[in-house]
N, C-alpha and C positions, 0 to 999 in steps of 0.2 A: 504494500500500500504506500503510495507516494503522492501526497497532496502538496502542491506548491513547493516541491523540492524538499519537503519534510517527510522523513520516513517514520515508521512505527516507533522506534526507540525515542526519537526526538519528540514525537507527539506525546508519548507517555511521560517524559520528563516535564514537558510544558503543562500537562494535566496535573501532575503531582505538585509542581510549583504553584499553579493556580489554586489548588486545593489548600496548600499551606498558607498562601497569602490571604485568600478571601474566606476560607473556612467552608465547611460542608453546608452550612445554612445559607450562605450568601451566593454560593456557586450556581445553584439552579436559577436564582433570580437574575444573575448576570447572563447566563446562557439564554434565558427567555428574552431579556432586553436586546441581546445581540441578535437573536433570531428575528425579533420584530424589526430591528434596524435593517437587517439584510432584506427582509420581505418588503419593507417600505422602499428601499433602494431599487429592488427589482420591479416593483409596481410603478415607480416614477420612471424608470428606464423604459418599461413597456408603454406607458402613456406617451412618453416622448417619441418613441418609435412609431406609434400609431398616429400621432399628430403629424410627424414628418411624412409618413406615407399619404395621409389625407391631403396635406398641402401639395405634395407631388402630383397626386391625382387631379386636384383642382387646377394646377398649372397646366397639366397635360390636356385637360378638357378645354381650358381657355385657349390654348394654342390650336387645338383642333377646330374649335368653333370660329376663331378669328382668321384662320388660314384662308378659307374660301372668300371671306369678305375682303381680305387684303389682296388676294389674287384678282378679284373683280375690280378693286380700286386701281391696281397697277395696270390692268388691261384698259380701263377707262382712261387713265392718264396717258397711256401710250397712244390711244386713239385720238385724244385731244391734241397731243403734241404732233402727231403726224398730219392732222388736218390743218393746223394753224400754220400760217406762213410766217417765217421770221421777218421782222421789220428791218429794212435797210436804211441806214442814215442817208439823208437827202443830199 
């Protein structure tokens, strides 16, 4: 078992030190609050990812809906420019 480069012996030493420092009564409370913090971080990360995807989809939709309009405008501008004769100085 190797989590974040920490093997089983190192994990056991950390657990024993935490037990000695915080005591058996405080350790479950610390674990619970750590779990809540990690869960909150995961939830915030998920919300950020969903918001990012939603914005990307909205931008994609905006580009798709504006493309035909812009193409028509470009075609109209080209038609106007080709029919208008340039004025020559007198």
